[in-house]
Phi, psi and omega in degrees: 000152181280186180273016177287171176304141184296343179267007183249047179294162177246180177299327178282337184234077178296153178228172185295325179296318178294318179298317180293320180296315179297321180294319180295320179297314180297318178301314180296319180293320178298313181298320178296315178298322180289337183278348178275138178297151179305323182301326179287320176296327177296337181277346180288125181300141181289342180253025183306309181298323185285328185238040183303315182298322179299312183286325181284318187247003180055038177269135178304144182305322185291344178282349180250000000 
C-alpha cells in the first residue's frame, strides 16, 4: 500500500474499511430480503434483470 490514508484503498488495493462496508451492505440486503413475505418475492418477475428498463419505465421490450 502507498503512503496514502489507510481508508483510501483502490480496486487493486482493497482495505479493511472497504471489506467491512461491503459486508455490512450485504448483511443489510439479506435482512431486507428476509423481512419480505414469500408472496411478495413471488410477484417479482423472473426476467427482471433482463428487462429492467421495461419494468422501470414501462417501455415495450422490443424498443430495447
